[in-house]
C-alpha positions, 0 to 999 in steps of 0.5 A: 500500500502506498504510504502517504506523507500528508502533513498532519495525518492521523498516523503522524499525529498519533505517534506524537500524542498517543502516550499523552492521550492514553494516560490522561483519558484513562486517569479517571476511567477506562476508555475503549474506542473500538472503531476510532475517533471522529473529530471536527470543529465548526458551526454553532448553528448546527450544534444541536444535531451533534447533541442528539443520539440520532446523529450517530445511529447506524443507518448504513443499510446501503452498504452493510452495517458497521459497529461493534456488533457486526453486520447482523443483529440478534434477529439475523438481520443487518444491524442498522436502522430501527427494528423494535423486534430487537428488544425481544432478543436483548438488543436495542432497536438501533445500533448506537455507534457513539454511546454517551460518554461519562468521564467518570465511568468506564466506556466502550463504544465504536466511535468517540465523536468529538465536536468543537462548536466554535463558529463555522469559519473559526472551526474551518480554520482549526480544520485547515491548521490541523490538515496543514500543520498538524495543530490540535486546538487547545482553546476552550470552545466558544459555544460548546465542546461535545464528546459523545454528547457529554458537554465539557465546555459551554460559552467559553467555560468548562462545565465540569471539574476534570480531570482534563486531558493534557493535550499539549503534554506540558503537565499543566491542564489549567490551559486546556480546552476541558476535554476528557480525551485528546482529539487525535485529529481534526477530520472535518470542519463543519460550516453553515455555508459551502467552503468557497464562502468561508475562504478569502480570495484575491487582494486585500486592497480590493475588499468591499462590502458587496464582494461575492465568494471567489471574487477578487477582494472577497473576505478581506476587510481593512477597517479595524474594530474599536480595539483593532480587531480585523474581520477577514475570512480564512486562507487555505494556506498556513505558515507551519514553520513560522517564517512569516509566509504561508507555504502549506496549502489545501486545494479544491481541485476535486476533478484531479485530487491530490493528498491535500484536496478538500472535498465538501459534503452538504447535508441541509439548508439552515435558515437564519433569521434576524432577531430584535429586542422588543425595545427596538420597536422593529417588527418588519425589516427591509433587507436594505435596512439590514445591510446598512445596519450591519455594514455601517452601524446605523439604519439608512434613516440614520437611526442608531440601533445596535447591530449585534454580530458574531465574529467573522469566524462564524458561519451564521454570520457568513450565511446571513451576510452572503444571502443578504448581499454582504461580504461577511468580512464587512458585516461588522454591525457596531464594530466594537472590540475583539472576538469574545466567548465569555457569556458575561460580556453579553450582560450590561455593565462596564465591559458590555460588548455587542459585536464579535461574539464567538457563539450564537448564544452570545448574539442571542444574549446580547439581543435579549439584554440590549434594548436597542439590539438587532442581530441574527441567529439560526431558526431551528434547534432546541437552543436557537431562535424558535425556542427563544421566541417561544419563551419570549426572550426576543422577537423574530422579525419579518423580512422584505427581500427588497435587495432581490426585488421583493415588495412583501414582508415574509415570515420564516415559517415552516407552514404559512399561517394563511395557507398550511400547504405553503412553506415560506422556508421550503417553497422559497422560489419567489422573493415576495413569499420565500424565506432566503436567509440561510446557509448550506450546512457543509462538512469539509474534509481532506479526501473523499469519503466515498473513495474505497481504494486505499492507494488513491490520493483522495482516500481518507486517512481516518476511515472511522470519519469516512464511515461517519460520513457514509452513514450520514449520506446513506441516511439522507439518501434513504429518507423515508416518511412516516417515522417515529419522532424520537431523537433517540431512535431516529436515523440521522437523516430523519432527525434532520428532516424534522428539525432542519431542512434537507437540501432535497426538500428545498424549491430553490438554493443560492448559487455558490458564486452569487448567494443572493441569486436563488435558482430552482433545485434540480434535485427536489424530492417532493415527497420529502418536501411535503413531509417536512412541511407537515411535520418539521417542528423546529425542535420546539414542537411547533412553528415559528411563533408570531411576532409579539404573541408571547411577551409584550416588552421582552425581559428585564435586562441582565446587568452584572453585579458590583460593576467597576466603571473606573477599573480601580478594583472597587465596585461603583454601583449603577446610576440607580444605586444598584450593586446587585445588578437588579433594577430599582423598584419604582414602587418599593424602592428596593433593588429587586427587579431582576432579569427573571421578570418579563417587562411591563408594557410601559417599558416596551420601547427604548427611549419612549419617554412620552409613552406613545410607542415610538421613539423620536425628538418628541421624547427629548422633553421627557428624557431631560426631565428624567435625567434631571430627576430619575427617581421622581420621573413619572413616579407612582404613575400607573399607565394601565398597560400589561404588567406581566409578572413584574414585582409591582402592582402597576404599569410603571416606568424604569428609566434605567431600562428605557434610557440606557442606550449604550449598554453600560446599565446606567442612565446618564449624560452618555445616554443623552448624547447617544439619543441626540446623536442617533435617536432624534428622529424627525419625519422619519430620519435622524436630525442631530441638529434638532436633537442637540438643540432640544436637549439644550432648550429642555435643560434650560427650561428645567435648570436655567442652563442652556448648555447641557453638555457644558461645551465651549467654543474655540472662538470664545463666542457665546454658546448657542443651543445645539452647538454641542452637536459639533463636538465630535472629535479631539478626544477619544477615537470616534467609533462610527456607527456605534456611539458618539465617542470622540467629543472633548468638550470643545468645538474647534479645529479637530471637529472641523477637520473631522467633518471634512474627512467624512464628506459623503451621502450616508443614504448611499451604502457604498459611501456610508461604510466609510463615513461617520454620520455624527459629522452631519450638522444640519440633519440632511444625512449628507455631510458636505460643505454646508456642515462645515459652514454650520460649524465655522460660520454658525456655531463658531461665528467666524469665517473661512481663513480664521485658522487660529479660531480667535474670531477674526481673519488677520495677519496671524492667520495668514502667516500661520497658513503661509508658514505651514505650506507643504504640510500633509495630513493637515488639520484646520489649525495647521492651515488646511482651510479647504479640507483637502488634507494639505496646506497649499496656496489655495488655503492662503487664498482663502485667508486673503479673501476674508482678510479683515473679518471680525466676528460680531458675535462677541456683543458688538453694538448690542446694547442689552435692551433689545428684544427679539421675536420670531413670528409665526411660520407660514409656508415655511417662512417666518420673520425675525424682529429685533426691537430697541436696537441701536439705530444704524447698527448691523444685527446678525440673526442666526437660524437653528445654530447656523443653518442660515445667517442673515443681517439687517441694519437697525432703523431709526427706531432701532428695529431690524427685520429679516425673513427666513425661508425654506424653514424645516418642519418642526420647531425653529429657533433664531438667535441675536444679541444673545437672545433666542426666540422660537416658532414652529412650522407645520 
């Protein structure tokens, strides 16, 4: 027989590890593996399949039985499939090839099957690393670690106390994965998608959000997260010798295979669904809205919901993004932090992080807790979306396939509510009626499990793994209707038909090279489809629950106990005074509102301070009243809605729940800034100018202080309401799409420069992916010269050419700009006045054009006795009238913090009048001589 030389083969690795694994595995019990180990890593979405006995029942009727009991059962028949008659002669009705493993007991079985649920692409990478370099992963699995259905790890933590196997042989098990038996191989990677979707191609510089699999630049993303984490897909090569370059590669040339050729075996369609906290107020979602949120971090309207994501190593993320038309490397959502596995990070508190979760449970938990959270997960299985929705944890959204021409919202159901003979999931050929988010569950392996010639280059090294795949394929191929639903006695294919969706039952499937394009399935098995439509219960015993049918408002969020916000090692407590993580009970004053309670109706919508079931600028008055007196806000007011099981007798508000937007568990000024910056919706789109202006006005009404954030202006002119909207840079690094983070307390050079750097139309996703909507000063969702004008001429009340921002354009500015000519990557205060990043003669010309300008916002001819009135708005026009002015004095009128600026010379009676046109709907404000007056356009 030909001896193979593949790196990382079973034979090579066993020689190095046999003594370690044998000793450790038998430290607590005797382990007798008769057929061989079968080891894999990959998807969290499919982990429920590997947890059930049906997945390893012997069904190899197409090619003879396998297992310790041989080909014949006690009845003299082939020992495969299900036969109740075997009970009469002392055998189980099925031949279980991988009996349950209890690390405390002696164990004998045919297969020792171990699966690391770490995410599709992450597990795919572990498979590649083993097959190229012989590397056995040591990390604790992110979602689950299974060995013959014993779960040794969950959510990045061990589930038992050991003894753990010392798989690296260093004598220390404190850094091990927690498995009781060392895996000798990684035979397969299981992905929720076909292999080509999991691999990056081409050049990094060609990466873009809309790249498709195999296209140049696919899988590459050069924009890091807030912590520097880079999202990119796997390579088929590895640097095994550590010299800095990949020298060992797998290939996909199955038509002419060698010993490094990767084969794929696809078994099931795995539906993926968008999920949302009830606090978002979202029930129906357009795919183009989902694209914007996942790629740019905000909705196309500018509303800053929280895009909750898996890390780039997730097949769930991969399938969701690809079928949504997004390169999964760019499906970043809020793009915060590194990959995380610790389930506690999904809880609210100082370390909360909504993105880059290592397991599906991380996304689900974040969505449960974060009141603005919108994410995605698998639909089917006992631990996925259908079960969570049935328990009222979060909501499954309806989706419009508008990216593919759809105009109707579709619900991910096995049986349509109005037509039980139609299945949106199975009968998915029409984008107006079919559910199209998902992936093709695929095993990737080196070699072809169907190959029986040991001398062939594609003969699998581990024939125990080959038998596993042959058994699974045969079970799917031999699918029969009318079987028992028992997960113990079913065959693998039968279980898949009842819980997931076998490929042969699907009307349409996505093209590998264009996942948004679904084509008819030429292998459709109508009997299988009909049976699945009638009997599939998503492992919850029923169909997808209707939106809002279980829970009126979701659950009370989980907050970590004893939060340490300043990292000094001592607990600080939350804004409501809680130390134990429970919320303040507005009726009793006790901290007993725990995460076990279902929220009452008053707390349904995050940010809804006026209780009208929507979130917009009209909530700002209540927001500021609540921030001024949190415990007194609407205290004792029973709104009469559903109380659910909350520990108080009425329908009361909890401000730390409806007002915590950034996920730290508090209600404070950070949340006020978040609302003004990302939730101040007006006429269906974000208006930051209106948001910040109303914050200042309402704060002035409450306290007499019209500058809530205490912002200063670099030119020294008086602060005007809403000017804090321009404080967006100069402090910590901005985090576009997540939350406002760059403010430093002053509007000045850094802010002007940042606005210039973010020019673009946010409604165009090709542009939005690269810009920060926080730079929009006038609420039109377009960042352009008008936004710079709003800062320079409006808020700072100066003119282009004022490089040192002292309120005039003089020789100091001219000398500064002239001296800095040639400076690259320049800021406004370096002399870059036109925003091209360089200081040139063009900037000198801007100074010269305005030389001699002096701001009149420092008081000028204002005598202190003036009065100002903004008269009623008609046809979007309104007059501003200043009286008691100084005759002959020029008076400046500023609209809405700089939106328009007009001047008039006071008459002999001291009266100055200007007319503003094109006023936006809603409240408008004019300022002059430090006075303000308002009018409303309807």
